[in-house]
KOLNU-245231 format. One record per residue (C-alpha): residue number from 1; residue in one letter; x, y, z. Coordinates in steps of 0.25 Angstrom, whole numbers. Example, Ala and Ser with C-alpha at 12.3 -4.5 7.8 and 13.67 -1.06 7.14 Angstrom:
BEGIN
[zaba 1; 'A'; [49; -18; 31]]
[zaba 2; 'S'; [55; -4; 29]]
//
This chain:
BEGIN
[zaba 1; 'X'; [0; 0; 0]]
[zaba 2; 'X'; [5; 14; -3]]
[zaba 3; 'X'; [3; 26; 4]]
[zaba 4; 'X'; [-3; 38; -3]]
[zaba 5; 'X'; [7; 49; -8]]
[zaba 6; 'X'; [9; 61; 0]]
[zaba 7; 'X'; [5; 74; -6]]
[zaba 8; 'X'; [16; 82; -12]]
[zaba 9; 'X'; [24; 90; -2]]
[zaba 10; 'X'; [24; 104; -2]]
[zaba 11; 'X'; [37; 112; -2]]
[zaba 12; 'X'; [42; 121; 9]]
[zaba 13; 'X'; [45; 136; 6]]
[zaba 14; 'X'; [55; 135; 17]]
[zaba 15; 'X'; [62; 122; 18]]
[zaba 16; 'X'; [68; 113; 7]]
[zaba 17; 'X'; [63; 98; 6]]
[zaba 18; 'X'; [78; 93; 7]]
[zaba 19; 'X'; [80; 100; 20]]
[zaba 20; 'X'; [83; 89; 31]]
[zaba 21; 'X'; [74; 89; 43]]
[zaba 22; 'X'; [81; 83; 54]]
[zaba 23; 'X'; [96; 85; 50]]
[zaba 24; 'X'; [99; 96; 60]]
[zaba 25; 'X'; [92; 90; 72]]
[zaba 26; 'X'; [100; 85; 84]]
[zaba 27; 'X'; [103; 70; 84]]
[zaba 28; 'X'; [104; 70; 69]]
[zaba 29; 'X'; [110; 56; 65]]
[zaba 30; 'X'; [122; 59; 56]]
[zaba 31; 'X'; [120; 53; 41]]
[zaba 32; 'X'; [105; 51; 43]]
[zaba 33; 'X'; [97; 59; 34]]
[zaba 34; 'X'; [83; 63; 39]]
[zaba 35; 'X'; [70; 69; 32]]
[zaba 36; 'X'; [71; 81; 23]]
[zaba 37; 'X'; [60; 93; 24]]
[zaba 38; 'X'; [54; 87; 11]]
[zaba 39; 'X'; [49; 74; 17]]
[zaba 40; 'X'; [34; 75; 20]]
[zaba 41; 'X'; [30; 62; 27]]
[zaba 42; 'X'; [38; 63; 39]]
[zaba 43; 'X'; [52; 67; 44]]
[zaba 44; 'X'; [58; 55; 52]]
[zaba 45; 'X'; [70; 60; 60]]
[zaba 46; 'X'; [78; 47; 58]]
[zaba 47; 'X'; [91; 56; 56]]
[zaba 48; 'X'; [89; 61; 71]]
[zaba 49; 'X'; [92; 53; 83]]
[zaba 50; 'X'; [79; 49; 90]]
[zaba 51; 'X'; [78; 49; 105]]
[zaba 52; 'X'; [76; 35; 110]]
[zaba 53; 'X'; [62; 38; 116]]
[zaba 54; 'X'; [57; 43; 102]]
[zaba 55; 'X'; [51; 33; 93]]
[zaba 56; 'X'; [55; 34; 78]]
[zaba 57; 'X'; [41; 37; 74]]
[zaba 58; 'X'; [41; 49; 83]]
[zaba 59; 'X'; [55; 54; 77]]
[zaba 60; 'X'; [49; 61; 65]]
[zaba 61; 'X'; [40; 72; 60]]
[zaba 62; 'X'; [27; 67; 53]]
[zaba 63; 'X'; [22; 76; 42]]
[zaba 64; 'X'; [7; 78; 38]]
[zaba 65; 'X'; [3; 74; 24]]
[zaba 66; 'X'; [-4; 86; 20]]
[zaba 67; 'X'; [6; 94; 11]]
[zaba 68; 'X'; [3; 108; 17]]
[zaba 69; 'X'; [4; 103; 32]]
[zaba 70; 'X'; [16; 94; 28]]
[zaba 71; 'X'; [24; 105; 24]]
[zaba 72; 'X'; [20; 114; 35]]
[zaba 73; 'X'; [23; 103; 45]]
[zaba 74; 'X'; [37; 100; 38]]
[zaba 75; 'X'; [40; 114; 39]]
[zaba 76; 'X'; [37; 116; 54]]
[zaba 77; 'X'; [44; 104; 57]]
[zaba 78; 'X'; [57; 107; 49]]
[zaba 79; 'X'; [57; 120; 56]]
[zaba 80; 'X'; [57; 114; 69]]
[zaba 81; 'X'; [68; 104; 65]]
[zaba 82; 'X'; [76; 116; 60]]
[zaba 83; 'X'; [73; 128; 69]]
[zaba 84; 'X'; [85; 136; 64]]
[zaba 85; 'X'; [82; 134; 49]]
[zaba 86; 'X'; [86; 146; 41]]
[zaba 87; 'X'; [71; 147; 35]]
[zaba 88; 'X'; [66; 149; 49]]
[zaba 89; 'X'; [77; 160; 53]]
[zaba 90; 'X'; [74; 167; 40]]
[zaba 91; 'X'; [59; 167; 44]]
[zaba 92; 'X'; [63; 173; 58]]
[zaba 93; 'X'; [60; 160; 65]]
[zaba 94; 'X'; [71; 157; 75]]
[zaba 95; 'X'; [69; 144; 82]]
[zaba 96; 'X'; [79; 138; 92]]
[zaba 97; 'X'; [87; 126; 86]]
[zaba 98; 'X'; [84; 112; 91]]
[zaba 99; 'X'; [71; 116; 97]]
[zaba 100; 'X'; [63; 105; 90]]
[zaba 101; 'X'; [67; 91; 87]]
[zaba 102; 'X'; [60; 79; 79]]
[zaba 103; 'X'; [51; 75; 90]]
[zaba 104; 'X'; [45; 90; 92]]
[zaba 105; 'X'; [45; 92; 77]]
[zaba 106; 'X'; [37; 79; 75]]
[zaba 107; 'X'; [27; 83; 85]]
[zaba 108; 'X'; [25; 96; 79]]
[zaba 109; 'X'; [23; 89; 65]]
[zaba 110; 'X'; [12; 81; 72]]
[zaba 111; 'X'; [5; 93; 78]]
[zaba 112; 'X'; [5; 100; 65]]
[zaba 113; 'X'; [-1; 88; 58]]
[zaba 114; 'X'; [-12; 89; 69]]
[zaba 115; 'X'; [-14; 103; 66]]
[zaba 116; 'X'; [-15; 100; 51]]
[zaba 117; 'X'; [-26; 89; 54]]
[zaba 118; 'X'; [-33; 98; 63]]
[zaba 119; 'X'; [-33; 110; 53]]
[zaba 120; 'X'; [-39; 100; 42]]
[zaba 121; 'X'; [-50; 95; 52]]
[zaba 122; 'X'; [-53; 110; 55]]
[zaba 123; 'X'; [-53; 114; 40]]
[zaba 124; 'X'; [-42; 124; 43]]
[zaba 125; 'X'; [-36; 132; 32]]
[zaba 126; 'X'; [-22; 127; 27]]
[zaba 127; 'X'; [-17; 141; 28]]
[zaba 128; 'X'; [-12; 142; 43]]
[zaba 129; 'X'; [-12; 157; 41]]
[zaba 130; 'X'; [-28; 157; 41]]
[zaba 131; 'X'; [-28; 150; 55]]
[zaba 132; 'X'; [-33; 158; 66]]
[zaba 133; 'X'; [-28; 157; 81]]
[zaba 134; 'X'; [-41; 150; 84]]
[zaba 135; 'X'; [-38; 139; 73]]
[zaba 136; 'X'; [-24; 136; 80]]
[zaba 137; 'X'; [-31; 136; 93]]
[zaba 138; 'X'; [-41; 127; 89]]
[zaba 139; 'X'; [-30; 117; 84]]
[zaba 140; 'X'; [-24; 118; 98]]
[zaba 141; 'X'; [-37; 116; 105]]
[zaba 142; 'X'; [-40; 104; 97]]
[zaba 143; 'X'; [-27; 98; 101]]
[zaba 144; 'X'; [-29; 102; 115]]
[zaba 145; 'X'; [-42; 93; 115]]
[zaba 146; 'X'; [-34; 81; 111]]
[zaba 147; 'X'; [-21; 82; 118]]
[zaba 148; 'X'; [-13; 86; 130]]
[zaba 149; 'X'; [-8; 100; 133]]
[zaba 150; 'X'; [6; 96; 131]]
[zaba 151; 'X'; [3; 91; 117]]
[zaba 152; 'X'; [-6; 104; 114]]
[zaba 153; 'X'; [7; 112; 117]]
[zaba 154; 'X'; [14; 104; 107]]
[zaba 155; 'X'; [3; 107; 97]]
[zaba 156; 'X'; [4; 122; 100]]
[zaba 157; 'X'; [19; 121; 97]]
[zaba 158; 'X'; [17; 115; 84]]
[zaba 159; 'X'; [7; 125; 80]]
[zaba 160; 'X'; [17; 136; 85]]
[zaba 161; 'X'; [28; 130; 77]]
[zaba 162; 'X'; [19; 131; 65]]
[zaba 163; 'X'; [17; 146; 68]]
[zaba 164; 'X'; [31; 149; 71]]
[zaba 165; 'X'; [36; 143; 59]]
[zaba 166; 'X'; [26; 148; 49]]
[zaba 167; 'X'; [35; 158; 43]]
[zaba 168; 'X'; [43; 147; 36]]
[zaba 169; 'X'; [31; 137; 33]]
[zaba 170; 'X'; [27; 136; 19]]
[zaba 171; 'X'; [13; 141; 16]]
[zaba 172; 'X'; [10; 146; 30]]
[zaba 173; 'X'; [9; 161; 34]]
[zaba 174; 'X'; [16; 166; 46]]
[zaba 175; 'X'; [7; 162; 57]]
[zaba 176; 'X'; [4; 168; 71]]
[zaba 177; 'X'; [5; 162; 84]]
[zaba 178; 'X'; [-10; 159; 88]]
[zaba 179; 'X'; [-6; 159; 103]]
[zaba 180; 'X'; [4; 171; 104]]
[zaba 181; 'X'; [11; 171; 118]]
[zaba 182; 'X'; [5; 158; 122]]
//
């Protein structure tokens, strides 16, 4: 049985498909080549030493199948794994090096995929610039009905990553924090 083909991947206006995803992470295994930005199904971190208490299936970034959201999640994840990338600095985004690793980036990908599913269910526009504060809050409220407060904090962080990084995301206008000062 063959699996259905994935839709054609969209190209990033910021990052090249050949850029390595995990090459700069601490624990990089010399000689091992990891995924590149252009890979659209998942980014396994096989080229980075995995903690003993982490199963292999959790040591990767899973990417959604929808082309627009796939590109969006790839760009956010790439920024998290490369917080000092020149494209971020040119956009005036200065992040501390080494702040996020494979596990936290993979979690962010998961939460952004949940955002995509929720947005489709709510028939939200694909243009995130059309979303209002109430829309972002409705997503967080929907997650708070289903998960623990500590998980909701991680969901809020994923949304904030999306908003912070919006100046370098393809097809996304610069977004404003829906919860300034909170």
